[in-house]
N, C-alpha and C positions, 0 to 999 in steps of 0.2 A: 400629844400634849406639848405645849410650849413652856419651857422652863426659863424663868427670869430671876436674876440675882441683883441685889442692890447693896451698895457699900457706902456708908456714911457714918462718921464717928459722932455726929450730933444726934443725941437720942430723940429730941423733938422732931428733927427733920426726918429721921428714918421712920418714926412713928406716923407722921403725916403721909409719908410716901407709901407706907404699908396700907393705910386707910384708903388712899387713892387707888392703889393696885387692887385691893379687895373689891372696891366699887367697880373698877373697870372689868374685873373678872366676872362679877355678877351680871353686868350689862352685856358681856360678850361670852356667855356660857358655852357657845358653840366652839370656842377656841381652846377650851380646856387648859387654862393657865395655872401654872404652879409658880408661886412667888416665895423667894427665900431672902430675908434681910440679913446683912452682916454689919457689924459695928467697927470693923477695922480691916485693912488689907491683909494683916496676918491671919485673921479669922477666915477670910475668903480664899487666900492663896492655896491651901491644901485641896480646895474643891475645884480649882481651875485646871481643867484638862480638856482635851479635844471633845467638843460637842457636849460638855457638861451642862452648859446653859446656852440658850439661843440668844438671850438679850442680857446685857449688863448695864445697870443704871448706877453711875459712879459719881461721887463727889470728887473734887480735885485736891482740896486742902485736907489732908488726912493724917498728918503727923509724920512718922518715920518714912513712909513711902507715899509720894503724892499720886494723884489719880492718873497722871500721864504715865508714870512708871508702872503703875498697876495695869493700865491699858496695854502697855508694851509687853508685859508678862503674859497677859491674856492672849495677845496676838501671836506670841511665840508658840502657844499651845493650840490656838484655834483661829485661823485666818478668816473664818466665815462669821464668827459671832458678831452681833450688832452691839456696838458700844454707844451709849448715850450719856453725856456728861450733864449733871445737874449740880450747879455750883453757885456760890455767891459772888464770884469774881469773873469779869469778862476778860481778864488779862491772859488767860491760857487758851483762848479760842483758836489762835493760829497753831499752837503746839498740838492741839487735839487732832489736827489733820495728820500728824505723824503716825498716829495709830488708826487712821481711817475711821474716825468717829462719825457716826451716822448723824448726830445732832448735838447741839450745845444749848442747854437751857439754863436760864438764870433763876436763882431762888428769889422769892418763894414761888413754887410751882403749884398750880391748881389744875383742875380738870380741863380748863380752857386752854392751857398751854401744853399739858402733858398728853391728854387723850388724842388730839389730832396727830401728834408725832407717833404714838403707839399705833394708831390706825394705819399710818403710812408704813410702819415697820411690818405689821402683820400682813398687809396687802403684798408687800415684797416677799415675805417668807412664804406665803401661800402660793404665789406665782412660781417661786423657785422650786418649791416642793412638788407642785402639780404639773409643771411644764415638762413635756417629753418630746423626743425625736423618734421617729420610726426609721429604722435602718434596715435596708434590704441587703441580705447576704445570700450566699449560695446555700446556706443551711436554713434559710427562712427569714422572717421579719422580726427584728428585735425592737422592743419599745424601751427606750433608755431615758431616764430623767436627765434633763439638761444640767442639773446641778452636779451630776457625776462626771461630766465631760470636762477634762482639763484643757485639752486642745485637740484640733483636728488637722491631720496631715494629708496632703494630696500626693499620691505616689503611684506611678504606673496606671493612671486612669482609675484609681480607686481612692476612696476616703478611708483613712485610718482614724478611728475615734479612740483617743487615749483617755482612759478612765482613771478616776482618783484612786482606785484600788490596785493600779499597776497593770491591769489587763487592757487589751485593745480589741476593738471590733472592726473587722475589715468589710467594707461594703462590696456590692457587686461592681463589675467594671462599667464605667460610664463612657459613652461616646462623645458627650458634650464637653465643653471647656470647663475649667475650674471656675471661671467667673460665673458661668451659667448654673452649674450645680450648687455653687455656694450661695446663690442669691436667696433661696428660701431660708437657709440657716441664718443669714445676716439680717433677716427681718426681726430676729430676736436681738436686741441691742446689747445683750450680755456678751455677744460674740462679735469679733472684729477680725478682719483679714489684715495680716501684718506682712505678708509677702506673697509671692506667686504660688506658694504651696502650703502655707500655714494659716490657720484660724485659731485665735485664742479665746478662751472663756474668761471674761473679766472677773468673774466670781472666783477664779482660781489664780489670779495674779497675786503673788506674794509681795513683790516689790518691783519698782522700775529700776532697770540697770542702764549702764551707759549704752549698751548695744540693743537692749530691748526689754523683755519681761522675764523675770524669774518666777516660775510657776510653783504651785504648791507641791508638786512632785519633784522639785529641785531641778527640773529641766529649764534651761534658758533658751528662750525663743528670740531670735534676732529679728529686728524690724528692718525691712527693706527700705532703701532710700525712696522707693516709689510710694511709700505710705508714711509721709512725714507727720501726719496729723493724728496718728494712732494714740500717742501718749496723751495728747490733749483730750481725745475722745474718752480715754480711760479716766482721766481726772474729772471730766464732766459727768461721767457715769457714777463715779464715787460721790461727787457733790450732790447729785440728784437722788442719792440713796439707793442706787442700783436698780432704778426702775427700768423695765424692759417690756417689749411688746410680745405678741404671740409668736411662737416659732413657726 
């Protein structure tokens, strides 16, 4: 089930959005959508926790706490949640990138503007949830969802897959070079090589730092001078809504 929250202090707007979401859910019954509207940031805030909702539809002009601040609070709890702003002002579009907003829609919204964005979001979420890597180890073959992999490390001719729960999976020994064994992984554009021994999963980048990327497990991965375009690749990935190909 996909859980969606909306926050808007305008009663008419939240009512219209609720009608649209009910209509979208009826037309996409295979997705099993749960929709919860909130009338203020204060009402939503107690429900914001890691993986509480997959998608947040937020107004920006909300009174005591604006939508950008609310988005930042959501990001502190859940770096993977999709944030879509629906607002009457275009003035905050640039600020919305600070919380890695997926999209920025101007009111009034209808099915013509909202539904294509939702289609794109669910296509991304479905790919993320269903995409897997097969990892050969001396204990057998593990099938791991790509969304669980924070980064991959090449060490002593093996790949170490560092997962979001703090565990690691160590592959069999390879005779080939890192460039060759990493090629199939890099077909999935969620992953990028940042040095001669590290691959990061853009889905788990918490923020860009001076030296590289701070990951969701609080590990900082340094970008080698040999890979000067990785930060730009990451920004392109975010702006495209995290679209990626098959692993």
